[in-house]
C-alpha positions, 0 to 999 in steps of 0.5 A, a space after each residue: 780553464 782554456 779560457 781566461 779572461 786576464 788582466 796584467 796591472 800594471 802591464 808597461 812595466 819591465 816586468 809586465 811588458 814579456 808577462 802581456 807576452 807570454 800570456 797573448 801565447 798562451 793557449 788557456 787566454 782569452 783576453 788579455 786586459 792591460 792597464 797601466 798609467 801610460 802607455 798602455 794603447 800602444 802595448 795592446 796595438 803591438 800584442 793584438 798583432 800577435 795571430 793568437 786567438 786572445 784578443 787584447 784591450 789595453 787601457 789608461 788611468 783610474 777611471 778606466 780601470 775597472 771597464 780593465 777587471 770586469 768580467 777578469 778570472 784572473 789578475 798579475 800584478 807586476 805594478 809599482 817601483 823596480 828596487 833602487 842602488 841605494 833604497 830600502 825595502 823598506 823604501 820600497 814599501 813605502 812608494 808600493 803598498 799602496 799601490 798595490 792597496 789602490 789597485 786591489 781594492 779594484 779587483 775587490 769591487 769589480 773582480 772578487 773571485 778573480 784569482 790575484 796574482 802581486 809579483 811587486 815587491 816587497 811581496 811579502 809585505 804586498 801579499 798581508 796588504 792585499 789579504 786585508 784590503 779584500 778583508 775590508 770589503 767583505 770579498 776575501 778568500 786565502 785560496 784566491 790570492 797569490 805570490 809570485 817569485 818565480 824569478 828567485 827560483 829562476 835565478 837559483 835554478 841558473 846559479 846552480 846550473 853554472 856552478 855544476 856546468 849543468 843545462 838550467 833546463 833540467 835543474 830545479 831548485 825549489 825557494 821557500 822563506 818568500 822573496 825577503 833577503 833575511 827569509 828567503 832558501 834554496 833548496 838544493 840536494 844531490 
C-alpha cells in the first residue's frame, strides 16, 4: 500500500524517535501520527519539516490517543521502559505489560482493523497480552498482530560479519525463537 496511515505509540522514546524518522522518509506513508505521554509535539514538529509527503501530527496524553489512532492502517508500539541493569525480565514485564494493555485496548476500540506491531519488551509476553486484549474486545485477528524483533536480526548480522570479516549489509542471519535469552536462536549456515 502506498497510502498508509501509521501511528507510533511511544514516539518520544529511544526507539520511537528514530523509528518515526524512518517512517517519515518512507514513500508508502501518507499520514504519520505520533503519540506519547511526553514531548511528542516537538518530535512531530521537527519531523514535519522533512520534505516528504507524509503528514505528521503529534498527540500527547491519553485523552488524545483516540484521535491519534483514527483511521490507522498500521500501529507500531515501542512504548514502555527499556531494560535497565539489574532489572529482570519479570520486572520489565510488570512495567510494560500494563502500558501495552492500555495502548492495545485503545487500538482495539479505535482502529480494530489495523496491523499492530509490538516492539515493547518482553515481546514474547507482550504479544499474548495484545492478543487477549483484542479477544476481549471481540476484534481478534491473529494475522494482524506482530512481534517486531528486527534488532535481534541486525545484531546477529553484525556479530557474524565482524567475526568473519564480511560486509554486514551482505550478511543475513535469520533469528527464531522470539526475544528471550533462553529461546532465541540465530540460524547460521555456510
